[in-house]
N, C-alpha and C positions, 0 to 999 in steps of 0.2 A: 837427379836421375833415379829412376826406380827400376830395379831388376825385375824382369818377368818372373823368374823362378822364385825369388824371395817374396814377392807380393802374393803369388799363388800359394806359397807355403803359409804365409801369414793368414790368408783367408781360410785355409784348411785347418789352421790351428797348430801349425808346426813352427817352433822358433827358428829364426833365420840361421842361428849357429848350429842347429841340429841337422847334420848332413846324412844321417843313416838312410833316409828314403829318397835322397836327391835323384839317384839314377832312375828310380821308378817314376817319380814325378816328372822328370825331364822327358822320359819316354812318352808319358801321357800328354804332356803339353805339346810335344812335337806331333803326336797323332792329331790333336785338335787343330794345330796350326795347318796341317795338311787339309783338314776338312774346310777350314776357313779359306785356304787357297782355292779349293774347288767351288766355294761360294762366291769367289771373286774379291775376297778381302785380303789385303796385304800385298806384298810384292808379287808380281806376275810369275816369277820363277820359284816362289815358295820361300819359306823361312824356317830355320831350325835354331834351337838353343842348345848349348853344350854345357852350360853352367849358369852361374849368377852374373856373368859379365854382360849378357844381352839385356838391353833396356827396352822399355815400352816404346821409347822414341825411335829405336832402331827398326821396330816393326810397324808402328802406326805413325804415319807421317802427318795425318790429319786427325789428330786425337779428338777434336771437337765434334766431328761427325761420326767417329767410330769408337767412342768411349765404351760402348756396350761390349766390345770385344773382350774386355777384362772380365766382365761378369760371365760372358759366354764361356770363356776358357776355364774360369773357376768352376762353374756348374758342371761342365763336361769332365774336368779332371776329378772333381769330387766324386762324381758317379763312378768313374773308373777306379780311382784309388781307394776311396773310403765311402762306399755307398751307404745311405741311411738304411736302417733296418725297417723303418715304417714304409709300407707300400704307398701310403698317402703322401708322404714327403717325396718319395721317388717320383710319383705322378706329378706332383707340383714342380719338381725340378724339370721333368721332361716337358711340361707345358711351357715353362719359362724358356727352356732351350729352344723349343719349336718357334716361339714368338721371336726370340732374339735372332735365330737363323733367318727367319723371314725378313725381319727389319734390317739386319746386316746385309743381306742379299739385295734388298731394295736400295739401300744406301750405296752399296758397291756399284750397282748398275747405273746410278745417277751421277757417277763421276764424270 
């Protein structure tokens, strides 16, 4: 089982045992989860995390079709929590986010 919080922290470059920023990262993850709910991804009534206990398998029941959720959440959280200083990289992140939003929405509608 893989913790949503810990995997996002790892992708951001924060060690799992370093908890100083956990509250901030959790807040950003939950904001992104709300966006995904509006896109039709995840449980109909939404989903939130409160710490490292919530697993990807709790959120994504069909991981083969929605694996891009992990990249999407990472990119959005990274932009909110630790945005790149280069506008070129920010633009690249935003293009990736837009494509993932479109693809996740299409996948959610095909359920």
